[in-house]
Structure formats: structure tokens, C-alpha cells
Steps between C-alpha positions, in 0.01 A plus 500: 500500500863482603794366290677381819369235739450631853586147635862490381806590706623847403762553768777511239325777292601869543227664714483808273444307177174474302497126566502564874206743468303258286557238765379738775188583301431126463554422869281782609232409254497144627499609866212753461301241306515275808336758724124488540459866402787489233653801688746572779635786700805632318697551814448143611592360164838673540566289812496187283780615270772277636282198545388522129852579366404831361737791423540800748267740318243246374218725621565722201344241267162604618537845339686364190235237416162678520339230280570240757465684834275773633606711791209598733534760766250425775511662844856615459605140416613396147369164377617307194213351302545239229333685212389179301298375789235778475257618233525874422237695688395220723611394850472125440772255402451325166539160659395537854715321749312236696613660830385849404150451649663368824728806500210744452302325785804526727531876424128545577531316834797713589309814439207364705731415785651857496146643520406261788805624697413865434144444616610319819750774586244766439209316684286506189279203389655291229333533159658307224397497134625213280651626176488149347256403236308266737518308811783235443 
């Protein structure tokens, strides 16, 4: 995919060059592929700039490389999604990460705990419906 290895040291390269941009694309591709959902909040990825050795305006590669990254605006928050990790028209990753089921269960439990707190504050009886496929 990239002509430049994201693992090499590019501190001596001009930050505005094409090689620097290719290196930024490679580093961000590798980083997003490590995440369970193959996505990350764009604002938070910018905080990693110095640690990853990326140029000042590296976040522009998301717009310049639409075949690699997809920008998703969700609830006034911009997320960067690794495009190759998803099949067009579906919400499932091609190769599901082993931790994805654990992540989904965690989200479900957090939603249930939020509902429990609301019911306790309102003095209502607690009625929970499991969204999972079965009792695990």
C-alpha cells in the first residue's frame, strides 16, 4: 500500500515533502489497524503527533487520501475510520477483532448501568432488556 515503511526514522526528511506524507499515511494506517474498531477520534489522534514523529499538519492526510481513510461525523465528533477494514454497505469488520465482542458487551453493560442509575434517581422499578443474542 505504501512505498515508504512507517517504521523507519524520518526525522531528517522535510515535513512538507511527499515522502513525509506517505510516512504519515503509513503510520496512521498501522495505528488505526491496531484499534479494535479500526477507527479513532480525529481530535485525539492529533495529540499523538509528536509521539509518532508526524509533521505539523498530518491531519490533512485524512482528506487527501479518501481511499485509505473515511471521515465520519457522529454527534459533532469527527472519527477517522480505516476504510479497508469495512465492507461497503455493512457495519461489520471483514476480519472481526477477537476483542470486538468483549467491547460490544462492555458498551451494553455501560448502557444498562446508565439506565439503572436513571431508574434509581426517579424511583422507578428497574426493567432491563438484554440486547445480546442470548444469555452468555
